[in-house]
C-alpha positions in Angstrom: -41.9 -64.1 33.8 -43.9 -62.1 36.0 -47.4 -63.5 36.6 -50.8 -62.2 37.8 -53.0 -64.1 40.4 -50.5 -65.5 42.1 -51.6 -66.6 45.6 -48.5 -67.1 47.0 -47.5 -63.4 46.6 -47.0 -61.2 49.5 -48.2 -57.6 49.9 -45.4 -54.8 49.6 -43.7 -54.4 52.7 -43.5 -50.8 53.4 -41.1 -48.7 55.3 -41.7 -45.8 57.6 -41.2 -42.2 56.2 -38.7 -40.9 57.4 -36.8 -37.5 57.0 -35.7 -39.3 53.5 -38.6 -41.5 51.5 -37.7 -44.9 51.1 -38.4 -47.3 48.5 -41.2 -50.1 49.3 -39.8 -53.2 49.6 -39.7 -56.1 46.6 -40.4 -59.7 47.1 -40.3 -62.0 44.4 -40.6 -65.9 44.5 -38.1 -68.6 43.1 -39.5 -72.2 42.1 -36.8 -75.0 42.2 -37.6 -78.8 40.5 -35.6 -81.7 40.5 -34.8 -84.4 37.5 -36.8 -84.1 34.8 -36.2 -87.4 33.1 -38.3 -89.5 30.0 -38.0 -93.1 30.8 -39.0 -95.4 27.8 -42.4 -96.1 29.7 -42.5 -92.2 29.7 -42.2 -92.4 25.8 -45.2 -94.6 25.3 -47.6 -93.0 27.5 -46.7 -89.7 25.9 -47.7 -91.2 22.4 -50.3 -90.4 20.1 -50.4 -93.9 18.1 -52.9 -92.5 15.5 -50.6 -89.3 15.2 -47.3 -90.6 16.0 -46.8 -87.0 17.9 -45.8 -86.7 21.5 -47.6 -84.3 24.5 -46.3 -84.3 28.0 -49.0 -81.9 29.2 -50.8 -84.1 30.7 -48.0 -84.8 33.0 -48.1 -81.5 34.6 -51.7 -80.8 35.1 -52.3 -81.2 38.3 -48.6 -79.4 39.1 -48.4 -76.4 36.9 -50.5 -73.9 38.4 -48.1 -73.7 41.8 -45.0 -73.9 39.5 -46.9 -70.7 37.6 -47.6 -69.2 40.7 -43.4 -68.8 41.1 -42.0 -65.3 39.6 -39.3 -67.7 38.5 -39.1 -71.5 38.2 -35.8 -73.7 37.2 -35.8 -77.0 36.4 -33.3 -80.2 36.0 -33.8 -81.0 32.7 -31.7 -84.6 32.7 -31.9 -85.3 29.4 -30.6 -84.8 25.8 -33.5 -83.7 23.0 -31.2 -85.8 20.6 -33.9 -86.3 18.2 -35.5 -89.4 16.9 -35.0 -92.4 17.6 -36.0 -91.4 21.3 -34.9 -93.4 23.9 -34.8 -94.0 27.6 -32.1 -94.9 29.8 -29.1 -95.0 29.8 -28.6 -92.9 26.7 -31.7 -90.4 27.1 -33.5 -88.6 24.2 -36.6 -87.2 24.3 -39.3 -85.6 22.5 -39.0 -82.0 21.9 -42.6 -82.2 23.2 -41.0 -82.2 26.9 -39.3 -79.1 26.6 -42.4 -77.8 25.5 -45.0 -78.8 27.8 -42.2 -77.7 30.8 -43.1 -74.3 29.4 -46.8 -74.6 29.3 -46.4 -75.6 32.5 -44.7 -72.4 33.8 -40.8 -73.4 33.9 -39.5 -70.3 33.2 -35.9 -71.3 32.5 -34.3 -75.2 32.4 -30.7 -76.1 33.6 -28.8 -78.8 31.1 -25.4 -79.6 33.2 -25.9 -83.0 33.9 -24.7 -86.3 33.7 -26.8 -87.2 30.9 -26.3 -84.0 29.2 -23.6 -85.7 26.8 -25.9 -89.1 26.1 -26.2 -88.3 22.1 -22.9 -87.1 22.2 -22.0 -83.4 21.0 -24.5 -83.3 18.2 -27.3 -84.1 21.1 -26.0 -81.4 23.1 -26.1 -78.4 20.2 -29.8 -80.1 19.2 -31.2 -79.7 22.8 -29.6 -76.0 23.2 -31.3 -75.3 20.1 -34.5 -76.6 20.5 -34.6 -74.9 23.7 -33.4 -71.2 22.2 -36.6 -72.4 19.6 -38.9 -71.9 22.4 -37.7 -69.1 23.7 -36.3 -71.1 26.6 -33.4 -69.3 29.3 -30.7 -72.0 29.9 -27.5 -73.0 31.4 -24.5 -75.4 32.1 -23.9 -76.4 28.4 -23.1 -74.3 25.6 -22.8 -74.4 21.8 -19.1 -73.2 22.2 -16.4 -71.8 24.7 -17.5 -68.4 22.9 -21.0 -69.3 23.7 -20.1 -70.1 27.2 -17.8 -67.2 28.1 -20.8 -64.6 26.0 -23.8 -66.3 28.1 -22.3 -67.4 31.7 -23.7 -66.5 34.3 -27.4 -66.3 33.2 -28.6 -63.1 34.2 -32.2 -62.8 35.0 -33.7 -59.7 36.2 -37.5 -59.9 38.0 -38.9 -56.8 39.8 -35.7 -55.1 40.2 -33.7 -58.1 41.9 -30.9 -59.4 39.5 -30.2 -62.6 39.6 -27.1 -64.8 38.3 -27.8 -68.6 38.0 -24.7 -70.6 37.3 -25.1 -75.2 36.4 -22.4 -77.4 36.5 -22.3 -81.4 37.1 -19.6 -83.6 38.6 -19.8 -85.8 35.1 -21.3 -87.3 32.3 -21.1 -90.6 32.5 -17.5 -90.8 31.0 -18.3 -89.6 27.9 -16.2 -87.3 26.5 -17.4 -84.3 24.8 -15.7 -83.1 21.7 -15.8 -79.4 21.0 -17.1 -77.5 20.0 -19.6 -78.0 22.6 -19.2 -77.3 26.4 -20.3 -78.5 29.5 -19.5 -77.2 33.1 -18.0 -79.7 35.2 -17.0 -79.1 38.9 -14.5 -77.4 39.2 -14.1 -75.0 42.0 -11.6 -72.7 40.5 -13.7 -72.3 37.6 -17.4 -71.5 39.7 -14.9 -68.7 41.7 -14.8 -66.9 38.8 -17.8 -67.0 37.2 -19.1 -66.0 40.9 -16.9 -63.0 40.0 -18.3 -62.4 36.9 -22.0 -63.0 38.2 -20.6 -59.4 40.9 -19.7 -57.5 38.0 -22.9 -58.0 36.4 -24.1 -56.2 39.4 -26.3 -60.0 40.7 -28.4 -59.1 43.6 -28.1 -62.9 44.0 -25.6 -65.6 43.1 -27.3 -69.1 42.6 -25.4 -72.3 41.9 -27.7 -75.5 40.7 -25.0 -78.2 40.5 -25.5 -82.0 40.0 -23.9 -83.6 42.3 -23.8 -86.8 45.5 -24.0 -89.8 45.3 -27.2 -91.8 44.0 -30.2 -93.6 46.0 -28.4 -92.0 49.0 -30.4 -89.7 51.7 -27.4 -87.7 52.8 -25.0 -85.4 51.5 -21.3 -87.0 51.1 -18.2 -85.6 52.6 -17.8 -84.7 48.7 -20.7 -82.8 48.5 -20.3 -80.8 51.5 -16.3 -80.2 50.7 -17.5 -78.6 47.3 -20.8 -76.5 49.3 -18.1 -75.0 51.5 -15.4 -74.3 48.5 -18.8 -72.9 46.4 -19.5 -70.5 49.6 -16.2 -69.7 50.1 -16.0 -68.5 46.4 -19.6 -66.0 47.6 -22.5 -68.1 46.5 -25.5 -67.0 47.8 -27.6 -70.0 47.0 -26.5 -73.9 46.2 -29.3 -75.9 44.8 -28.2 -79.3 44.1 -29.7 -82.7 42.2 -28.7 -86.1 41.1 -29.1 -88.2 43.7 -33.2 -89.2 42.5 -33.8 -89.2 46.3 -34.5 -86.2 48.3 -31.9 -84.9 50.7 -31.7 -82.4 53.4 -32.0 -78.7 53.1 -30.3 -76.2 55.3 -28.5 -73.5 55.7 -24.8 -73.4 56.7 -22.9 -70.8 58.4 -19.0 -69.5 57.8 -17.2 -68.4 60.2 -18.3 -64.6 60.0 -21.9 -65.6 60.9 -23.4 -65.4 57.6 -25.7 -68.5 56.6 -26.6 -69.6 53.0 -29.0 -72.0 52.1 -28.6 -75.2 50.4 -30.8 -77.8 49.0 -27.8 -80.9 48.5 -31.1 -83.0 46.5 -34.6 -82.5 45.9 -35.2 -85.7 44.4 -37.2 -86.8 41.2 -39.1 -84.4 39.8 -41.0 -87.1 36.9 -39.4 -90.0 36.1 -40.3 -93.9 35.8 -38.3 -95.2 38.8 -40.4 -97.0 41.0 -38.1 -97.9 44.0 -38.3 -96.6 47.8 -38.1 -92.7 47.9 -37.7 -92.4 44.0 -41.1 -92.0 42.7 -41.1 -88.1 44.0 -39.5 -85.4 45.6 -39.5 -82.0 46.1 -40.2 -78.7 45.0 -38.1 -75.7 47.5 -39.2 -72.4 46.9 -37.9 -69.4 47.8 -38.7 -65.4 48.8 -36.6 -62.7 47.8 -36.9 -59.3 49.6 -35.0 -56.3 48.4 -34.9 -53.8 50.8 -32.8 -50.4 50.8 -30.6 -51.6 47.9 -30.3 -54.9 49.8 -31.5 -58.3 48.6 -32.0 -61.2 51.2 -33.8 -65.0 51.1 -36.4 -63.9 53.7 -38.5 -67.3 53.4 -37.8 -71.0 52.2 -39.8 -74.0 52.6 -40.6 -76.9 50.4 -43.5 -78.8 48.6 -43.6 -82.7 48.4 -44.2 -84.0 45.0 -45.1 -87.5 43.9 -45.3 -89.2 40.3 -48.8 -91.0 40.2 -49.4 -93.9 37.5 -52.5 -94.9 36.6 -53.7 -96.9 33.8 -55.9 -95.4 31.4 -57.3 -96.3 28.1 -54.8 -99.1 28.8 -52.3 -96.7 28.8 -49.5 -96.7 32.4 -50.1 -91.9 32.1 -47.7 -90.1 34.4 -48.9 -87.3 36.6 -46.9 -84.9 39.4 -49.2 -84.3 42.0 -48.9 -82.3 45.2 -48.9 -84.6 48.2 -50.5 -82.1 50.5 -53.2 -82.0 48.1 -54.3 -85.3 47.5 -53.0 -87.6 51.1 -56.4 -87.0 52.6 -58.5 -88.1 49.3 -58.0 -91.8 48.7 -60.8 -92.4 46.7 -58.7 -89.9 44.1 -56.8 -92.9 43.5 -56.9 -95.6 41.0 -56.7 -98.5 43.4 -55.7 -98.8 47.2 -52.0 -99.2 46.3 -51.4 -96.5 44.7 -52.5 -94.2 47.8 -50.6 -96.2 50.4 -47.4 -96.1 48.2 -47.4 -92.3 48.1 -48.1 -92.2 52.0 -45.2 -94.8 51.7 -43.0 -91.9 50.4 -44.6 -88.8 51.9 -43.8 -90.4 55.5 -40.2 -91.5 54.5 -39.7 -87.8 53.0 -40.7 -86.0 56.2 -39.0 -88.7 58.3 -35.3 -87.2 56.9 -37.0 -84.0 56.5 -38.4 -83.1 59.6 -35.1 -84.4 61.4 -32.5 -82.8 59.7 -33.7 -79.4 57.6 -32.4 -76.1 59.0 -34.7 -73.4 58.7 -36.9 -75.0 55.7 -40.3 -75.9 56.7 -42.9 -77.5 54.6 -45.5 -76.1 52.9 -48.9 -77.4 52.9 -52.2 -76.8 51.1 -54.8 -75.1 52.9 -57.5 -74.5 50.2 -56.6 -71.4 48.2 -53.3 -70.9 49.7 -50.3 -72.8 51.3 -49.3 -72.5 54.8 -45.9 -73.6 56.6 -46.0 -76.6 58.8 -44.1 -76.3 61.9 -42.3 -79.0 62.8 
């Protein structure tokens, strides 16, 4: 998962030589994206009418360089790859090409536990996992059997000497009962505690819980989210990444009674979808730097980049393009119509008002040509 020529990478900081030689610090970057969806209009957009094949590569074209810069990039696949006939809301089954395009764009891992995991019932869960396996995309949150869950969870990733455990849960599957053998990880604080213990036994340096929760379209976390987050951190997790509300919610650090602060991203909103209601037409990618120094790993930087789904009409078809907002907010001429630019600016204003007022420990990352800089509030 390591990539060359990362503009985000920081030079390793070397500790002064003492009587005993010490190892240089190791720094890696993690990038998280919100809901990757595929509504009917997206299906139509991605279809090549002459061949009957699908491609979503252009959807990620503007954002792929940023995804690929991260050492590890993780997204929430909120559809099944259940095979034809392909369908959008309310029972998603996207073409396999969507996962392939996610991989081409730079995603290293896809989490699969969400309220649409069982849209094609048990067979859809199994087929989704087989497709991801065929592409070589690591995943977690759903499994082909309970034995597979016991063996494969938590998902362990090692990058530059830092061991990361990723654990994924959802609040439910829209009332659909999942018949065995497939398994979906539902939010259960006792189970979460057990999974965190397993991660510790596997010598994880950082234990990350990616959780599908909250109330749709609410811009602030619910009491249930807050209660669950406290339980997850009591269990020993180091970081919580949230999805599901389809709008951005704040990002903060929660401090426990012992003074330890841990990051929680309540919701990153939509990464790509056909939802065009106010605040649903974009999202935030969150980016962390992990530093390993003297055998201890800490989060040493946390920020976010705002993204917006641009939908121009090209060759008579509505298209979908994920834009890094700060690259295009000063370039109204890029957009097909003034209304497109106005819509992106409205999303930006709403997101910044919320996050500038509510975030703790997270700053926006703004494009500055060949680099990204933090914006001080």
